[in-house]
Phi, psi and omega in degrees: 000131176238123181278129176256312180212147170227122183240146179205152180204160185051050181225118180051241185275359181260109180280309182270167178289125177239154185231130170266116186257121180251013174270144184282130177282160180273076180231166177238137180266163176299317178266111184297332180295328179297322179292338179271313188277333187272005186234140169267105186289125186288137174242028181265177185294331179270354182056039176279130173257153188241146177282138178282336181210158178214124178258134180244119181249161176165162178293165173301139179067020179273345178119004181304308183294334179289336173296316178294318179296330177295318176299315181300313181297315180303311184291318183293325178295319177297320185285327191241357187296331181288321187256347182233106183289346182266358186294334179293346177292348176292338181288120182236102185285165178296126189261350188264023177213128177294336180288310185289336181298338180261355182263156178283161172274153189234134174222136176209141179231139173242124183210167180242136176214123181054045176066015176248132177269122180248145173231111184231141179194175179201157173242141185200166169232195183288350186249326187204161172276118184273324176205158182204146183209152175218124176242147176228148179230077180284345181223220183285335188242139176283132183248147175278114176278316170195153171230133181238134173235113186064239177255006179269126180252116183235173174053044180281131176275100185294332182281310185266344181216057184295340182297328177292325179292324178295322178293322179301322179293325176292322180295324178297319179296322184277352187297338182288340181278158181291327183228127181267111183278346183285322189218110183260163178295329184257020175238147180282143177296317181299317179293322178296315179298321181295338180279350178262153180296332183274354183273064186293313180294316179300318180298319180294319180291318177297323177299321177301313182295321180292337182286347181285126175273123175237117183246110183239128179088174184239152175070034179286124182298324180298323179293317181296317180296320180294319178296321178295319178293330180294337180293344178287339176270122186299317180295319179293318180297318179299319179295315182298317180295320177295319180300317180290322180292316179294337176277009177059042182274326179092006179275130181271327183200161176229132182227111175283148177211150176263139183220139179260168180300327181292335182281346183288138176298147182291333181265026182297143179281163186294323180299314179295321180296318179294320179297319179296315182297331183277349185283138175283134180057021177054041177268136183239146181241128180249133175255142182252128179231155181286147177242137181237152177272188184294342178265013180065027179260135181294128182239354180155192181240152179235129176270133181233155174292119182298318184293329186263327190255343181268149183291164178295326177294319177296318180294322179294317179298320177297316181295322182283332191305315180292329179289320177295319179301310183290325179298316181288318183291319185259007179055052180258163176273135176230132183236125183233124175274142180052051184304320186277351182300129178074003180252146171289145181305326179292329179288316178298323179296316181295320179293319178297318178298329177297318179287331180270011185269168176295334180293333176276110184260355182194352181281147177240134187239119179241132183209153172259149186198160169246000185285099183285350176297338180280349181279072182227137178290347175275352183241322183228146170280163180297327180282356177266003183241119177242161179227152170239140180210143177264141174273182185291349178263007177084011181263132180278150177225138180250126181213162187251152176297332182291343179285343180281131179271149174080013177278119182287154179296332182260016180293151175273097182301319182296310181297315181297323179293312180297326179284355177087013183294331182255002185074201174062028175238156180284147173260097189270144177274184179276101184295338181295336180292341179298327183278348185274000000 
């Protein structure tokens, strides 16, 4: 799956429809190597090339994290609308306008899978799916696979999307009943089709959406548990250890172990006891570090509690490592909110360079950040840099550096951004007045 565009509107701080564009613009960078390594060159019928990475900048509360939350909401509704009637409650419309409060929220994605360009989206509120559509472009012309308004499914392409037509025949049979259990107002047609054996195309598209990694927030227990379980795979463990070593962490090895309450020492301190109580299935992780004598001579290794003795930055790197490994290996999309939090600037740069390298043949990396060290024409193209900014009415807007005219290839993106040339910076007051 290659992401070309993701659009959303009337969602949280975004009143109007905004688009995150992952297609490469026809521009030239100062560093010619950047134009080669940072792009997945398209071999599709439209010859669309895709960006390997996208950085999103903006002031605090400008809407950066809401771009990530839009992805999360979009994917979870697709994944759970058939079995969870409450999933539509995730939709949080723009609250600072009496107009938008009555309008539906909008989501649409354009992506490529097996050389076919798909355009899929839906409009909804907290109670029901108001409209839904799927278009496909297997050749020169975009075709309507299906259009849905309410519970009415029209314009079904029987040749390229016959599974929707099969569902329509089932709906006709069920129409005599008071309540149709096959197709509800608050479930997506695509998700419903994917739950049937005959919905092969729908199943493949839903699988594509589920393959996207979206990491929002810090210190997620599920991420830590998944990283711990990944150590059971030898190839994954080797990658994680290399990742930590290359990150100058100093850990020689990681060993998960199961421990029961009876195994705990009686004189255990309260911090260790609390850490133990919070562990799922009572799994404990030990990190191994080198020990030196007073002459700086290596004398052995010491096992330490990873949860208690390792820094938050080390723990975050450990948690992210299996997701980065799988994203690169399986050419998946990975989206990380607050990517630079707890990381040294040189570390964020190295990870970004990994995604922008020749070794990455298909993965796409989208992240929010405040790290202006990454704003370099030697590291990112102009179309790889986006900004979020709120207007005076409290509505967020997402826009790209490539939209600015007259930006030279050798311009200092970092300096110009800090100077306010691109917007998306905070307007700070005089903090000294707080003391007066």
